[in-house]
N, C-alpha and C positions, 0 to 999 in steps of 0.2 A: 784404620779401625772403623767400625760401624758405630753409630751413636746408639745409646742406651736410655731407657726411660722406667722410672718407677712407676708402680700400679697408680700412684696419685697424679701422675702426669709431668711430674719433675724430671729435667734431664739428669742422670747420674753417669759417673764415670767409671772406668775399668777399674781402677783401685779402690772405688768407694765400698766400704762394709756397713755404711748406712746411709739411708736417705737424709739430706739434711732438713727436710720439710716434714716430711711426715712420721720420720723415725725409724722406718722399717728398717730391718736387718736384711742386708744384701748378700748375695752369692753369687759366685761366676761358674755356671755349668761348661767345664773346658769341651765336652763332646757336642752340645748343641751352640756353644759360644753365645751364650745370653747370660745376662746379668739380670738376677731375679729377685723380686721382692720375697721374702720368706716369712712363715709363720711357725712358730714354736709347735711342735707336736707332743713328743714324750721321750724321756731317755736321749736327749740331744739327737733328736730326730726332728727333722725341718721339712715343711713341704711349700713347694712354690704356690704362692696365690693365685696364679694366673693357669698352671698346669697340672698342679696337685702332684707333681712329681715329688718323692722323697728324698732326702738327702742328709748327711751329716757334715758337720763343718771340719775343715783341715784343725788339725791338735795344734798348729804354728800361728793360727789366726790371731790369738792374743799377744804372742811374743813377736811377731813378725807383720801382723796386720794381713795375713793372707786371707783373702775373700774367695779362695777357690772351694768348689763343693765336691764331696764324695758320693756318688750314688749309694743308697742305704743298703743295696744288697752286696756291695765290696766291703771286705773286712779292713781295708787299710786306715790308720790313723791318720796319715799324711795325704795331700792331695796329690795327682799325678806330678804336677811341678816341683813341690818341695821333696816328694820321693826321690826325685834324681838325683838330690845333693847326697853325695858320701861324705865330704869332709867341709867343715866350717871353719870360719876363724876363731883364735881362742878369745872366748868370752870374758875371761878375767880381765881384759883391757876393754873399758867402756866403748871407745870408739869402734870395736869391732863388731857390737853388736849393730851399730848404725849401718857399719859396711856390709854385714850379712843381711840386713833389712833391704838395703839397696839392692845388692846382688840378686836376691830373690825376686824382689819386684821387677828387674829388669829383665831376668829369666823369664818370668810369665809372659812378659810383652813380647819377647823374642818367640816363646812357643805358641803364643795365640796364632802368629802369622803362619807358623810352621803347620798348625792343626787347620787353619783356615785353608790353606793350600792343598789340605788333604794328603800330607806326606805322613807314611808311616815311620816309626821308630821303635825300636826294642826298648820297652821300659823294664824288663825283668819283673814286672808286676801285673796282676789282673786289672790294675785301674786304667791301663792305658785305653784311651777312646781309638787308639789307633791298634787294637790288638789283633793284628794280622800276621801272617808269616811273611817274614822280612829276613833278608841275609845280614842285615845290620848286626853288629855287637850290641850289647846293652848300652844306653845311653847314660853316662855317670857325670856328675860336676865335682870338682874338689876345688874348693875356694881356700887357695894356700897363702902363708905369710912367709916373709924372708927377712932378713936382719934388717934391711933398710927401714921395715915399718914395724918390727918386734924383735928386740936383740934378745929374746929368750928361745928364740927358734934357732934350729941347725941350719936351715938352708941360707946359704949367703945371697942367692937372687932366684926368684921365680918368673918363670917367663910363661906367659900364656900360650896355651897350644892344645893339640888334641893328638891323642895316641890310641887308636883301635877303640874308639866310642869313649874315651876318658877326656874330658874337656877341662883343662886347668884353666883357671883365671886367677891371676895375683889379686887378692884380696884388696890392695891399695889402689886398684883401678879404681874402686867406688868412690876415691876422694877426689873431687875436682882439680885440687891443687899438685896432686901426684900424676894426673893426667896431662894436666898443662906443662908441667915440668917435662914430661917425656915425651909431649908432642914438640915442645922446642927443641929438647935434646936429639931426636931423631928427623928433625925439619919436617914434622909432617903438617899437612893443612889441615886435617880432621882426625879426632880420636874421641871416641865415645865409649862408655860401657856397652851400650846397645849394639854398638859396631863390634866390638870384640866377641860378643855372644852370635852375632849373626856370621861373623867371620868363622870361628871355630865350629860352628854347625855346618858350615861349608865344607869343611876339612871331613865332618863326619858323613854327609850325605857324599862327597867324592868318592867313598869307599864303594859306592854301586858303580863306578863308571867302568870297573874293569869286568862286569857281569856280562857285556856285550861286546863283542869284538868291533863291530860297526860302529857303535856308540864310542869306543874308546879312540879307534882310529880319527873319528872327528874331532874326539876332545884333543888328541895331540896336534892335529893339524892347527887345531885355533890356538891351542895354548901353549904349544910345545913338547917336547921330548921331556916326559917328568921321570925318565930313569937317569938323567943326569945328576950326578952327586949333590944331594941336598946340602949335606953342611957345608959342603965347599961353595956352594951358590950363594948361601947365606952369609958365610963368611967373607965373600967377595964383595956382597951387597953392603955390607956394614962398614967394610975398610974402602971401598971406592966410591958407594954410593951408586945411584941408578944412572944410566946411561942418558945421553944427552937428548936423544928422541925418544923416550919413553912415553911422553904425553901422546905419541900418534897410534900407539898398540895397546896401552894399559891404562886401567882407571885409576890407578894410583902408582906412586913411585915403587912402593912395596912389593906391587905386583909383579914388578920385572924383575924380582929376585929369584924365582922359580916358577915352573908351570904350576906346581900345588898352590903357590900363593897368589899367583894370577887367577887361578880358578875360585879360591876361597874369598878374594877380594871381590871379585865380579859376581859370585854368589849373594855376598852380604848387599852389594848395591841392588841387585835384584830384589831383594828382600825389602831393602829402603824404599825402593822405587812402589814394588807392590802395595807395600802398606801404606804409604803416603798417599797415593792414587786413591785408595780406597777411602781413606780419611778426608780427602778433598772433594769426592763424591758425596760422601756423607752428608756433608757440610755445605753442599752445594756451590762450592767454590768453581767448579768445572762446570763448563756449559752441556757437556755429555758424559756418558759413562764409556770410558773405552773398552772396559771388560767385555770379552766376546769377540771384540774386532781382531784382526791381525795385530801380532804384538808390534810390528811398527807403527800402528795407531797409538799404542799405549805409549811407546816411546816419544813421539810426537807430542802427546799431550802433557807427557813428563818435562820434555824441554820447555814448552810454554810455563808449565806450573813452577819448575824450577827457577825461572826469571823473576816470578813473580814472589816467590819465597825468599829469594836472595834480596830482592828491591825492599821488600818489608823489613827483612832484618838490617838493612842498611839504614832504614829510616828511624830505627830504634838504636844505631850506633853499635850493633854488634855484629860479629862475622857472618859471612854468608851461610846459609843453611847448607847449600849443596855448593862446594867450591869445586865442581868436576866438570869436564867436559868429556860428552860421550861421541867419540869419532866412529864413523863406519865400522872400522875393525871391531871397537868395542861392541858397538850395537850387534855385530854378528855374535859375539860371545854371549851377551845377554838373551839373544833370541834362541842359542842352544841350550842354554840353562832354561828358558821359557817352556821348550819343547820337553826337556828331560821333566820338569815338574809336571806336566800335564800327563806325561807317559808314565810317572811313578807315583801318580795320585791314587789314593785307596778307593777301591771299586765302591762304589755307593756312597761314598762319603758325604754328599751332599743331601741325599735321602736320610741319612743317618742322623743329621742335625735337626731335622723336622720333629 
């Protein structure tokens, strides 16, 4: 993520709704990807101090701390990100408000990277900054509960997943203790809420793979035959675990379960790498900016940066930030995704952000 600064010169951060120094109201413009200092105008209309563009605040700003803005010419009461949520946890349970807040905050961060990469999605609303023709179905988020976290609901267990544009996230994934328990249960080395969002977004964009026979053939050569029985493959994985040599070809053990999961896991790591490299460059942690070079250069820079990240974490006595190894085969898969992302980018996206 890039760095943001208030009009007073103070560094401000992606989630901030007010400047801690000058007190200015802040809002994030998702189309231009800028965090702006705002001045009140009239009738809940605000304008940017630096650009004079006019906006309205998201109706969930007070409840959830959402700082995303709505262009004044659009009639939506919720911002682009909040509008995508169809189902929220039962708010009669106090802890669910905290979960909902965390889920929405993480979703905004996940969408930041999607928007920065210029990827279109169908939001079924005029508020989308990527309102272009796309074969993708409307993107919808359901934050569901099960009886493990709320005995009053009917579902025995909710699995996070994706189906034809609908991304389901178990609301309990917003709890650190829940994720830690499931990470231990499933013998995972890494489990984060942001990772869930990026993984499921991978399934969403995977719907585009079959639009072009050449692309789909290359996908199957790299990731495998996705026509193999998905349910049977997952059942085998959970019963028998990953094969012994999975580290040679897969970014995670779960990626070895089925080609669709390999794609989604690799996609999530592509977003991890892309966003973290941008952040490292913004804070001048890296000696050069790999963006614009061949993707192999980005992977090389990432390999160096991940070593530094892990060493810093170990110095603090916490788990490695990136406990994964990118082998040549995994690098080919990431390179394939990079080429697709560049091919799928919205024409003129960068110009539209100006």
